[in-house]
N, C-alpha and C positions, 0 to 999 in steps of 0.2 A: 218192476221190482228187480234189482240187481242181486247178484250173488251176495255181496257184503250186507245189504239191507237185510236179507234173511238171517244171517248170523247175528247181527245187532239186536233184532227183535228176540231171538232165542235167548241171547245174553240177558236181556231185560226180564224175561219170564224166569230164568233161572235165579236171578237175584231176588225176585219177589219170593219165589219158593224157599230160597235160603233164609230170608228174613222170617218167613212164617215158621220154618222149622226151628230157628233160633229161639223164637218167642215161646214154642212149646217144648223146648229142650229143658232137661233136668238141671239141677244145680251144678255149677263148674263148667257149663258149656258156654259157647259164645265168646271165648277168649277171655273171660272174666272169672277168676277164682272167688267163689263165694262159699262160705261154710254153711250158711243157711240162706234161704230165699223166700221173700214175701211178695205176693202180687197185689197190686193196689186196685181196688174196685171203686172206691169213692174217697175224695179228698176235700177237706174243708178247714177253715181256720177257727180258732176259738178266742173268746174274750171272757174268761171267768170272772165272775163277781167275788171281791174279797170276802163278803159275808157269807158266801157259799163254800169256798175252798180255803180261806185264810189269806191274809195279806202277802206273805212271802210267796206262797204257791201261786196265787193270782199273778204276781208280777213275774215269776219265772215262766208261766204258761201264756202270758198275754200275746196274742198275734201268732201263736205257733200253729203249725200244720199238724192235722190229725188225718191219718190214713186208715181206712177201714179195708181189710182184705183177707186173704187166706195164706197160711204158711204152707209153701210147696215142698220145703225140705229143711230139715234141721229144727232148731228152736231159737226163740228170741226172748230176751229179758230186759228189764228196765236197766238203763246205763250201758247197754251194748253200743259199741261203735259200728256204724252202718254206712253203706254207700248207696246213693240213689243212681240207678241204671236206667238210661233212656236209650232205646234202640241199640242195645248191646254196648253202649259207651257210658263209663262212669261219669256223672255230671256234677256230683258233690259229695262230700263226706260229711257226716254229722253224727249225733248220737240219739238214743231213745230216751226221752225224758221220763216217759211213763208208758206202760203197756196195760190195756184193760182188756180181758178176754171177752169175746162177744158171743152171745147166745140169743136165739129168737126171742123177741119181746123186751129185750133190754134197751133202755134209752141212755145214750151216752152221757147227757148232762147229769142224770140220776147216779150213774156209776161214778162219774168223776167227782161229784159232791160228796158221796158216801165214802169214798177212798178206803173201801175195805175189800178190795179185789186182789186177785193173785197178780203177780207181776211177771209172770212167765207164761209162755204158751209154746206148744211144740207142733210137730208135723201134723198137717190136715186139720188144724183148728183156725178158727177166725178170730180176729182181734182188732182193736183200735190201737194204733201206734202214735204217740205224741212225739213228734220229731222236733229237734232243736233247729229249725229252719222257719222262715216266715213266707217262703214261696219256692217255686222250683219243682214241685212234685205234682204230677197229674195222673188220672186214671190210666192204667195199662202200664205204668212204670214198675220196676222191680226194686224192692229194697233188699240189699244183701248184707249179711253180716261179714265183716272183714276181720 
């Protein structure tokens, strides 16, 4: 092992540590200015039935991505403009079509069909966000309000 090999391995370890620190950093870190931050735990798409949610709402939500996660900073509301952040880089801009607060025991389809939920959630609460995208979001991504 040469002298330069030792430095290149140390550099690789420091980059891994830096990425780990960035993922744990609070809002506004990692060179991305976000007024609010939401961490994605689960992601799925929906195909609501018109008889359950109404024809206009079913068309608007068809094939859209739903993200379940926790708000790490700030607050989110229905209609907010957001950015999808992957590994510290903004990958897309979109908006929140609907926000459904999550509590233990609640079922997404039941809450979506009832449509009598609050449309805001704040720091340290869990929620489902229905985003105006059909793909491009995965577990571990960050949703940030811009």
